[in-house]
C-alpha positions as CSV (number, residue, x, y, z in Angstrom):
1,M,174.3,-41.9,186.7
2,V,174.7,-40.7,183.1
3,G,172.1,-42.1,180.7
4,M,172.8,-43.6,177.3
5,A,173.6,-41.1,174.5
6,Y,171.5,-41.5,171.4
7,D,172.0,-39.9,168.0
8,C,168.3,-39.1,167.5
9,F,168.8,-37.1,164.4
10,A,171.3,-39.1,162.3
11,N,170.5,-42.6,163.7
12,P,166.9,-42.6,165.1
13,L,166.5,-46.3,164.4
14,G,169.6,-47.0,166.5
15,A,167.8,-45.2,169.4
16,V,164.7,-47.3,168.8
17,R,166.5,-50.5,168.9
18,S,168.7,-49.6,171.8
19,T,165.7,-48.8,174.0
20,F,164.0,-51.9,172.8
21,D,167.0,-54.1,173.8
22,K,167.0,-52.3,177.2
23,A,163.3,-53.1,177.7
24,I,163.7,-56.7,176.8
25,A,166.8,-57.0,179.1
26,S,164.6,-55.8,182.0
27,G,162.2,-58.7,181.4
28,A,159.5,-57.1,179.3
29,D,157.4,-59.3,177.0
30,P,157.6,-58.2,173.3
31,A,153.9,-58.9,173.0
32,S,153.2,-56.0,175.4
33,F,154.6,-53.6,172.8
34,A,152.1,-54.4,170.0
35,N,150.2,-51.1,170.7
36,A,152.6,-49.4,173.1
37,D,155.9,-47.7,173.3
38,W,158.8,-49.1,175.4
39,G,160.4,-45.7,176.1
40,A,161.8,-44.8,172.7
41,L,159.5,-42.0,172.1
42,D,160.4,-40.3,175.4
43,V,164.0,-40.2,174.1
44,F,162.8,-38.2,171.1
45,R,160.5,-35.9,173.1
46,H,163.5,-35.1,175.3
47,F,165.7,-34.5,172.2
48,L,163.1,-32.2,170.4
49,S,162.1,-30.1,173.4
50,D,164.6,-30.2,176.2
51,Q,167.7,-30.5,174.0
52,N,166.3,-28.0,171.4
53,G,166.8,-30.7,168.7
54,L,163.9,-29.4,166.6
55,S,166.2,-26.9,164.8
56,Q,168.3,-29.8,163.5
57,V,165.4,-31.7,162.0
58,P,164.8,-30.7,158.4
59,I,161.4,-30.2,156.9
60,L,160.7,-32.8,154.1
61,N,159.5,-31.1,150.9
62,H,160.3,-31.0,147.2
63,K,163.3,-28.8,147.8
64,T,164.9,-30.8,150.5
65,I,164.2,-34.4,149.5
66,S,167.3,-34.7,147.4
67,R,169.5,-33.7,150.3
68,I,167.9,-35.7,153.1
69,Q,169.7,-39.0,154.0
70,P,167.5,-42.1,154.4
71,N,166.9,-43.4,157.9
72,T,167.3,-39.9,159.4
73,L,164.9,-37.8,161.4
74,V,162.6,-35.5,159.4
75,R,159.3,-33.6,159.8
76,F,156.5,-33.3,157.3
77,R,153.6,-30.9,157.4
78,G,150.5,-31.8,155.4
79,M,146.8,-32.6,155.2
80,I,145.5,-36.1,155.4
81,Q,143.9,-36.6,152.0
82,D,143.4,-40.3,152.0
83,M,143.4,-43.2,154.5
84,L,144.9,-46.3,153.0
85,G,144.0,-48.7,155.8
86,N,146.0,-50.7,158.3
87,E,149.0,-52.8,157.6
88,F,150.2,-55.9,159.5
89,Y,153.9,-56.4,159.8
90,V,156.4,-58.4,161.8
91,G,157.0,-56.1,164.7
92,A,159.4,-58.3,166.7
93,Y,161.1,-61.6,166.1
94,K,163.8,-63.8,167.6
95,D,167.3,-63.8,166.0
96,G,168.7,-66.9,167.7
97,S,168.1,-66.2,171.3
98,V,167.9,-62.4,170.9
99,W,164.7,-60.5,170.3
100,R,164.8,-57.8,167.7
101,T,162.3,-55.2,166.4
102,N,161.2,-54.0,163.0
103,K,159.1,-51.1,164.3
104,F,159.4,-47.8,162.4
105,T,161.0,-49.5,159.4
106,D,160.2,-51.5,156.3
107,V,163.4,-53.5,156.3
108,C,164.4,-56.0,159.0
109,Q,167.8,-55.4,160.6
110,S,168.8,-59.0,160.1
111,P,167.4,-62.1,158.3
112,M,164.4,-63.5,160.1
113,G,164.9,-66.9,158.6
114,S,162.2,-69.4,159.4
115,S,161.9,-68.5,163.1
116,S,158.4,-69.1,164.5
117,D,159.0,-66.6,167.3
118,M,157.4,-63.6,165.7
119,R,155.1,-60.9,167.0
120,I,152.6,-59.5,164.4
121,W,151.8,-55.8,165.0
122,E,149.8,-53.3,163.1
123,R,150.2,-49.8,161.7
124,R,148.0,-47.3,159.9
125,L,148.7,-45.8,156.5
126,V,147.7,-42.2,155.6
127,Y,148.4,-40.3,152.4
128,C,149.2,-36.6,152.9
129,V,149.5,-33.6,150.6
130,P,152.0,-31.0,151.9
131,V,151.8,-27.6,153.5
132,S,153.2,-25.7,150.6
133,H,156.4,-23.7,150.3
134,T,155.7,-22.8,146.6
135,S,155.4,-19.4,145.1
136,V,152.1,-17.5,145.0
137,S,151.7,-18.1,141.3
138,Q,151.6,-21.9,141.6
139,A,148.8,-24.2,142.6
140,L,149.1,-25.0,146.4
141,P,149.0,-28.7,147.4
142,V,146.8,-28.2,150.5
143,P,143.5,-27.1,148.9
144,G,143.1,-23.3,149.1
145,Q,146.2,-22.6,151.2
146,N,147.1,-18.9,151.0
147,S,150.6,-17.7,150.3
148,W,151.1,-15.9,153.6
149,A,150.5,-19.1,155.5
150,E,153.0,-21.2,153.5
151,S,155.8,-21.0,155.9
152,F,155.5,-20.5,159.6
153,S,158.1,-20.4,162.4
154,D,159.1,-23.3,164.5
155,A,158.8,-21.2,167.6
156,N,155.1,-20.7,166.7
157,V,154.4,-24.4,166.3
158,Y,156.4,-25.6,169.3
159,K,156.4,-22.8,171.8
160,S,153.5,-24.6,173.6
161,M,153.9,-28.1,172.2
162,D,152.5,-30.8,174.3
163,W,154.6,-33.8,173.8
164,A,151.9,-36.1,175.2
165,S,152.4,-39.8,175.1
166,P,150.5,-41.7,172.5
167,Q,147.4,-43.6,173.5
168,R,148.3,-47.0,174.7
169,E,144.9,-48.6,174.6
170,K,144.8,-51.6,172.2
171,R,142.8,-51.2,169.1
172,P,139.6,-53.1,169.4
173,R,139.3,-56.2,167.3
174,L,137.3,-55.9,164.2
175,D,134.5,-58.3,163.7
176,E,134.1,-60.2,160.4
177,E,131.1,-58.2,159.4
178,A,133.0,-54.9,159.8
179,L,135.9,-56.3,157.8
180,D,133.6,-57.4,155.0
181,S,132.3,-53.8,154.7
182,M,135.7,-52.3,154.4
183,D,138.3,-52.1,151.7
184,T,141.3,-54.4,151.8
185,L,144.8,-54.2,150.7
186,D,146.4,-57.5,149.3
187,S,150.1,-57.4,150.0
188,D,153.3,-59.3,149.6
189,D,155.1,-57.4,152.2
190,V,152.5,-57.7,155.0
191,I,151.2,-60.8,156.8
192,E,148.6,-62.6,154.8
193,G,145.3,-61.1,155.8
194,S,143.5,-57.9,155.2
195,S,144.4,-54.3,155.7
196,T,141.4,-52.4,156.8
197,K,140.3,-49.1,155.4
198,K,137.9,-46.9,157.3
199,M,137.1,-43.3,156.2
200,R,136.2,-41.1,159.2
201,E,134.0,-38.2,159.8
202,D,135.3,-35.5,161.6
203,G,137.3,-36.1,153.7
204,H,137.4,-27.7,136.2
205,T,136.1,-24.4,135.9
206,S,136.2,-21.6,133.4
207,Q,138.5,-19.0,134.9
208,D,137.9,-16.3,132.2
209,N,137.7,-12.8,133.7
210,L,138.4,-14.0,137.2
211,P,140.9,-11.9,139.2
212,Q,144.3,-13.6,139.2
213,E,144.5,-13.4,143.0
214,L,141.4,-15.6,143.2
215,I,142.5,-18.0,140.5
216,T,145.7,-18.8,142.4
217,G,143.7,-19.6,145.5
218,T,141.3,-22.1,143.9
219,C,141.5,-25.8,144.5
220,S,142.1,-28.2,141.7
221,S,139.7,-31.1,141.4
222,A,142.1,-33.2,139.5
223,S,143.2,-36.6,140.6
224,V,145.8,-36.7,143.3
225,T,148.2,-38.6,141.2
226,P,151.7,-38.5,142.9
227,N,153.9,-35.7,141.8
228,N,151.2,-34.2,139.5
229,E,152.6,-30.8,140.6
230,K,156.3,-30.5,140.1
231,D,156.6,-28.6,143.4
232,S,154.4,-30.8,145.4
233,L,155.8,-33.7,147.4
234,P,153.0,-35.9,148.9
235,C,154.0,-38.3,151.6
236,L,152.8,-41.8,152.8
237,V,152.9,-41.7,156.6
238,K,152.9,-44.9,158.7
239,I,151.3,-44.3,162.1
240,Y,151.9,-46.3,165.2
241,D,150.3,-46.7,168.7
242,T,147.5,-44.1,168.0
243,L,143.8,-44.4,168.3
244,E,141.9,-44.1,165.1
245,S,139.9,-41.1,166.4
246,D,143.2,-39.1,166.8
247,L,143.7,-38.8,163.1
248,K,140.9,-37.7,160.8
249,L,140.5,-37.0,157.1
250,N,141.3,-33.4,156.0
251,E,143.0,-32.4,159.2
252,V,146.4,-30.8,158.9
253,F,149.3,-32.3,160.9
254,E,153.0,-32.1,161.5
255,F,154.6,-35.6,161.5
256,I,158.1,-36.2,162.9
257,G,159.7,-39.5,162.2
258,V,162.2,-41.4,160.1
259,I,162.2,-41.4,156.3
260,T,162.9,-44.8,154.8
261,P,165.2,-45.4,151.7
262,D,164.0,-45.9,148.2
263,L,164.0,-49.7,147.9
264,D,163.4,-49.7,144.2
265,G,166.3,-51.7,142.7
266,I,167.6,-52.9,146.1
267,V,165.1,-55.8,146.3
268,D,166.1,-56.9,142.8
269,K,169.8,-57.2,143.8
270,V,169.1,-59.2,146.9
271,E,168.7,-62.9,146.5
272,H,168.1,-63.7,150.1
273,D,164.8,-63.8,152.1
274,D,165.7,-60.5,154.0
275,F,163.0,-58.6,152.1
276,E,160.5,-61.4,151.6
277,N,159.5,-62.0,155.1
278,G,157.1,-59.1,155.4
279,F,159.0,-56.2,153.8
280,R,158.7,-56.3,150.0
281,E,157.0,-53.4,148.4
282,D,153.2,-53.7,148.4
283,D,151.6,-54.2,144.9
284,A,148.6,-52.3,146.1
285,L,150.8,-49.3,146.7
286,A,152.8,-49.6,143.5
287,H,151.3,-46.4,142.3
288,L,153.1,-44.7,145.2
289,P,156.8,-45.3,144.4
290,R,159.2,-44.1,147.1
291,S,161.2,-42.2,144.5
292,K,158.2,-39.8,144.1
293,V,156.3,-40.4,147.4
294,P,158.5,-40.8,150.4
295,Y,157.5,-43.1,153.2
296,L,157.7,-41.7,156.7
297,H,157.4,-43.8,159.8
298,C,156.0,-41.4,162.4
299,F,157.3,-41.1,166.0
300,I,155.3,-38.0,167.0
301,H,152.5,-36.1,165.4
302,R,150.6,-33.0,166.2
303,K,147.4,-31.5,164.7
304,L,148.1,-27.9,163.6
305,A,145.7,-25.1,164.6
306,V,145.2,-21.8,162.8
307,Q,147.5,-20.1,165.2
308,D,150.3,-22.3,164.0
309,F,150.1,-20.7,160.5
310,L,150.7,-17.2,161.8
311,Q,154.1,-16.2,160.6
312,S,154.6,-14.0,163.7
313,S,152.1,-13.8,166.5
314,P,151.7,-10.3,167.9
315,T,152.9,-10.1,171.5
316,L,149.4,-9.2,172.7
317,E,147.7,-10.1,175.9
318,P,144.0,-10.9,175.4
319,K,142.9,-8.1,177.6
320,P,139.4,-6.7,177.0
321,Q,140.6,-3.3,175.9
322,V,143.1,-4.7,173.5
323,I,140.5,-7.1,172.0
324,K,138.0,-4.2,171.7
325,E,140.5,-2.1,169.8
326,I,141.4,-4.9,167.4
327,R,137.7,-5.6,166.9
328,E,136.9,-2.0,166.0
329,A,139.9,-1.7,163.6
330,L,138.9,-5.0,161.8
331,L,135.2,-3.9,161.7
332,R,136.3,-0.6,160.0
333,H,138.3,-2.5,157.5
334,L,135.5,-4.8,156.6
335,T,133.1,-1.8,156.4
336,D,135.5,-0.1,153.9
337,V,135.8,-3.3,151.9
338,L,132.0,-3.6,151.7
339,G,131.4,-0.2,150.4
340,N,130.6,1.5,153.7
341,D,127.9,-1.2,154.5
342,G,128.4,-1.4,158.3
343,L,125.5,-3.8,158.9
344,S,127.0,-6.4,156.5
345,A,130.4,-5.9,158.0
346,H,129.0,-6.9,161.5
347,F,127.6,-10.1,160.1
348,V,130.8,-10.9,158.1
349,L,132.8,-10.5,161.3
350,M,130.6,-12.9,163.2
351,H,130.8,-15.3,160.2
352,L,134.6,-15.2,160.2
353,L,134.6,-16.2,163.9
354,S,132.2,-19.1,163.5
355,K,133.2,-22.7,163.5
356,V,131.5,-26.1,164.3
357,H,131.9,-26.7,168.0
358,S,129.3,-29.5,168.4
359,R,127.1,-31.8,166.3
360,D,124.9,-34.8,166.3
361,D,123.4,-36.7,163.4
362,I,121.2,-33.9,162.1
363,V,122.1,-30.7,164.1
364,T,125.3,-28.8,163.8
365,V,126.0,-25.9,166.3
366,G,128.4,-23.0,165.9
367,N,128.8,-22.4,162.2
368,L,127.1,-19.3,160.7
369,S,126.8,-19.4,156.9
370,L,125.9,-16.1,155.1
371,N,124.2,-15.3,151.8
372,L,125.0,-11.7,150.7
373,T,122.3,-10.8,148.2
374,G,122.0,-7.7,146.0
375,F,125.1,-8.5,144.0
376,S,125.2,-8.2,140.2
377,K,127.8,-9.2,137.6
378,E,129.0,-5.6,137.7
379,N,129.4,-4.9,141.4
380,V,130.6,-8.3,142.3
381,S,133.8,-7.7,140.4
382,V,134.4,-4.8,142.7
383,F,133.0,-5.6,146.1
384,G,133.0,-9.4,145.8
385,T,136.7,-9.3,144.7
386,Q,137.6,-6.9,147.5
387,L,135.9,-9.0,150.2
388,S,137.4,-12.2,148.7
389,L,140.9,-10.8,148.8
390,A,140.4,-9.4,152.3
391,I,139.3,-12.9,153.6
392,K,142.3,-14.5,151.8
393,N,144.6,-12.1,153.7
394,L,143.0,-13.0,157.1
395,L,142.5,-16.8,156.9
396,P,145.1,-19.5,156.0
397,F,142.7,-21.7,153.8
398,T,140.2,-20.1,151.5
399,H,138.5,-21.3,148.3
400,Y,136.6,-19.4,145.6
401,M,134.0,-21.3,143.6
402,P,132.3,-19.4,140.7
403,L,129.1,-21.2,139.8
404,T,128.1,-21.5,136.2
405,V,126.0,-24.0,134.4
406,G,129.1,-25.3,132.7
407,Y,130.9,-25.7,136.0
408,L,128.1,-27.5,137.7
409,N,127.7,-29.9,134.7
410,T,131.4,-30.8,134.6
411,A,133.0,-30.3,138.0
412,S,134.1,-33.1,140.3
413,L,132.9,-31.8,143.7
414,A,132.6,-35.1,145.6
415,P,135.7,-37.2,146.3
416,K,135.5,-40.6,144.6
417,K,137.0,-44.0,145.4
418,D,139.1,-45.6,142.6
419,Y,139.1,-49.3,143.4
420,E,141.6,-50.2,140.7
421,A,144.2,-48.0,142.3
422,N,142.8,-48.4,145.8
423,R,142.9,-44.6,146.1
424,L,140.5,-41.8,147.0
425,I,140.4,-39.3,144.1
426,T,139.9,-35.8,145.6
427,G,137.1,-33.4,144.7
428,S,136.7,-29.7,145.0
429,L,134.8,-30.0,148.3
430,Q,137.6,-32.0,150.0
431,L,139.0,-29.0,151.8
432,A,141.2,-28.7,154.9
433,E,139.3,-28.4,158.2
434,G,138.5,-24.8,159.0
435,S,138.6,-23.7,155.3
436,H,136.6,-20.7,154.1
437,L,134.5,-21.2,150.9
438,I,133.0,-18.4,148.8
439,I,130.3,-19.6,146.3
440,D,129.7,-16.9,143.6
441,E,126.2,-17.5,142.1
442,T,126.2,-14.2,140.1
443,R,127.7,-16.1,137.2
444,L,124.8,-18.4,136.8
445,D,122.9,-17.8,133.5
446,A,120.0,-19.7,132.0
447,G,120.8,-23.2,131.0
448,T,120.1,-26.8,131.5
449,L,121.8,-28.9,134.2
450,N,122.7,-32.5,133.2
451,Y,122.7,-35.3,135.7
452,V,126.2,-34.3,137.0
453,G,125.0,-30.7,137.4
454,V,121.9,-31.8,139.3
455,D,124.0,-33.9,141.6
456,N,126.5,-31.2,142.2
457,A,123.8,-28.8,143.1
458,R,122.5,-31.4,145.6
459,L,126.0,-31.8,147.1
460,L,126.3,-28.1,147.7
461,K,122.9,-27.9,149.3
462,H,123.8,-30.9,151.5
463,L,127.0,-29.2,152.6
464,M,125.1,-26.0,153.5
465,V,122.4,-27.7,155.4
466,M,124.2,-30.6,157.1
467,H,127.8,-29.4,157.1
468,K,128.8,-32.7,155.6
469,V,130.5,-33.7,152.3
470,E,129.2,-36.8,150.6
471,Y,132.0,-39.1,149.4
472,D,131.3,-41.5,146.6
473,F,132.5,-45.1,147.1
474,K,130.8,-46.3,143.9
475,Y,128.7,-48.9,145.7
476,Y,127.6,-46.6,148.5
477,K,127.8,-43.0,149.6
478,M,129.3,-41.9,152.9
479,D,128.9,-38.5,154.7
480,M,132.1,-36.9,156.1
481,A,131.7,-34.1,158.6
482,A,133.0,-30.8,157.4
483,D,133.9,-27.6,159.3
484,I,133.8,-25.1,156.4
485,Q,132.9,-21.4,156.6
486,L,130.4,-20.8,153.8
487,L,129.7,-17.4,152.2
488,I,127.4,-17.0,149.1
489,F,127.3,-14.1,146.7
490,S,124.0,-13.9,144.7
491,E,121.5,-11.5,143.1
492,G,118.5,-12.8,145.1
493,K,118.2,-15.4,147.8
494,S,120.1,-18.5,146.8
495,N,118.1,-21.7,146.1
496,I,121.1,-23.9,145.6
497,C,122.8,-22.9,148.8
498,P,120.4,-22.1,151.6
499,A,122.4,-20.2,154.2
500,D,121.7,-19.6,157.9
501,L,121.3,-15.9,157.3
502,V,120.4,-13.8,154.3
503,I,121.7,-10.2,154.3
504,P,120.8,-7.8,151.4
505,F,124.1,-6.1,150.6
506,Q,123.8,-2.3,150.3
507,P,127.1,-0.5,149.4
508,S,127.1,3.3,149.3
509,S,130.6,4.0,148.1
510,V,133.7,2.5,146.5
511,A,137.0,2.9,148.5
512,S,140.2,0.9,148.8
513,S,141.1,-0.2,152.2
514,Q,144.8,-0.2,153.0
515,A,146.1,-1.9,156.2
516,S,149.6,-2.0,157.7
517,T,151.4,-5.3,158.2
518,E,151.1,-5.0,162.0
519,A,147.3,-4.5,161.7
520,V,146.8,-7.5,159.5
521,E,148.9,-9.7,161.8
522,A,146.8,-8.5,164.7
523,W,143.6,-9.4,162.9
524,R,144.9,-12.8,162.0
525,W,145.8,-13.4,165.6
526,Y,142.4,-12.0,166.8
527,L,140.4,-14.4,164.6
528,A,142.5,-17.4,165.3
529,T,142.5,-16.9,169.0
530,L,138.9,-15.9,169.6
531,R,137.5,-18.8,167.5
532,T,138.7,-21.2,170.1
533,L,137.1,-19.5,173.1
534,A,134.7,-21.6,175.2
535,H,131.3,-20.0,175.8
536,S,128.4,-20.3,178.2
537,I,125.0,-18.7,179.1
538,D,124.2,-18.4,182.7
539,S,120.7,-19.2,184.1
540,E,119.7,-15.6,184.4
541,M,120.5,-14.8,180.8
542,Q,118.8,-18.1,179.7
543,T,115.6,-16.8,181.3
544,V,115.9,-13.4,179.5
545,I,116.5,-15.2,176.2
546,E,113.6,-17.5,176.6
547,N,111.2,-14.6,177.4
548,D,112.5,-12.6,174.4
549,L,112.0,-15.5,172.0
550,V,108.5,-16.2,173.3
551,E,107.7,-12.5,172.7
552,A,109.3,-12.5,169.3
553,R,107.3,-15.6,168.3
554,Q,104.0,-14.0,169.4
555,A,104.8,-10.9,167.4
556,D,105.8,-12.8,164.3
557,R,104.4,-16.3,163.7
558,S,106.7,-16.9,160.8
559,L,109.7,-17.3,163.1
560,G,110.8,-20.9,163.6
561,S,113.4,-22.9,165.4
562,Q,116.0,-22.2,162.7
563,D,115.7,-18.4,163.3
564,F,116.0,-18.9,167.1
565,S,119.1,-21.2,166.6
566,S,120.7,-18.5,164.4
567,L,120.0,-15.8,167.0
568,L,121.7,-17.9,169.7
569,T,124.7,-18.6,167.4
570,M,125.0,-14.9,166.7
571,A,124.8,-14.1,170.5
572,R,127.7,-16.5,171.1
573,L,129.8,-15.0,168.3
574,M,129.1,-11.5,169.5
575,S,130.4,-12.3,172.9
576,M,133.4,-14.0,171.4
577,S,134.2,-11.0,169.2
578,Y,134.7,-9.0,172.4
579,G,136.8,-11.8,173.9
580,E,134.2,-12.8,176.5
581,T,133.2,-16.3,177.3
582,S,129.7,-15.6,178.9
583,L,126.8,-13.8,177.2
584,S,125.9,-10.4,178.6
585,L,122.6,-8.6,178.4
586,E,124.4,-5.8,176.4
587,H,125.6,-8.2,173.7
588,W,122.3,-10.0,173.5
589,Q,120.5,-6.6,172.9
590,M,123.1,-5.8,170.2
591,V,122.4,-9.1,168.4
592,K,118.6,-8.5,168.5
593,E,119.1,-5.0,167.0
594,L,121.4,-6.3,164.2
595,D,118.9,-9.0,163.4
596,R,116.0,-6.4,163.4
597,L,117.9,-4.2,160.9
598,R,118.6,-7.2,158.7
599,R,114.9,-8.1,158.6
600,E,114.1,-4.5,157.8
601,R,116.3,-4.9,154.7
602,L,114.6,-8.1,153.7
603,K,111.3,-6.4,153.6
């Protein structure tokens, strides 16, 4: 039997409504579809994967928006910068004796009239800034995104795409106390009630004398006013049938769905009630006009990993010998960049492989922040610049923050809630998950911090210690979990940013390090792949580690739990750097020796 043919690209809403009609004809109750799919998404998964339809779906950005037809299938890549709450809408209603659906659209397909047979459903609203396709000389919409990661192949993103069905569990009912503590959206186009807003954990500087390459990679702390960059096209994405835990602030996603038409002017010409029964433009979102901020009703979404930003993944098998060769080449490159300081290069390599892999309220495991001391205003312009540019060339999201008294006294580091616009105004510390942040303290001179400067210094210390960014909601503060790699340049040990490890930087020469395109692509693949490795320590090695730590404590009473925690993190990262998932005695001994040499320098 031949199935129904759907034009998923040019008429996606037709496919949605046809599958809905088929489900209703089979006896399904419309109420059962409030937080579930009736088979429409399977049609699109089949179209995108089995029928190779992905190549037909255009990417929505500032260059293509004028050529994309409304109500067609598009894809949008961006970082979730704000969560605007939940919106109630008429999901299904009776047109005479026939049930119809308004899912994935803002406009009902026929007048609803005064029918009392309606089903009220809910969708989530998220505001996203795009993965950029701008030139290297322009500010990039996703904070700190590097030019080499601006465009990536569809084969990369979708070669292992898991078109998993969305979660079908119903969203738990919010109690009145929880609703009172959340922001609400008053709306003409939604059912009278409240749209809830819940931020989730896991979301100007003087540039004189800074290298141009670093300036173009910095993150603006300006308000995220729509279209404030001519080449930036933000997007309001409406999400269906997805658990709140699946989407988090500052994560980067690709959304595939239907773009709705610009209704500005259409409503004014219509005198009927077609647009008044739940689908008139929301006054609270009036600052997001569709002519500048398109609305995308999402069918399918996928969180993007670092591997997805690699323009061309090397065809390498993660064999031990291959991993070892790439590791040695990258280590030599970092050693050259750091003026032949091999010890610092070892720690920087482990730092670049680190990420948060577990946390509770007060303890974060996996991240390894570094403080390279011994810098001066003179040599930081050489070695600091070289290292910064090397890291920019290896990681997709990097940010450089030159600390001065003036910067601390004026910068907007923490995101702040604007209740008049019902928007979150971004800050310099609202970075994409997995970003790398360099804080340059060598520019700090004598001066007085005002109350803004003192608070900004506190925010940076809070990020270093707790791996959280404090968001300002005016009447209260809320911590948002952050997975950011932190590297500090300073003359002496930083008091503002207490890192996990302090390494005195000791260069012995100045040399430029040139690398082939093939080598750089292999290093990017190496860092992206090994950061995700699972890791364990068997019982025998646990005994060895416990004995060694007891012995170390007896020899040096100044050692504390933080020192031991850093040693265990380094051991995990050392194993990962060789592509191994279990700690060996050899790598444990290497970590102890590196730490011994580091402590010798500290003396």
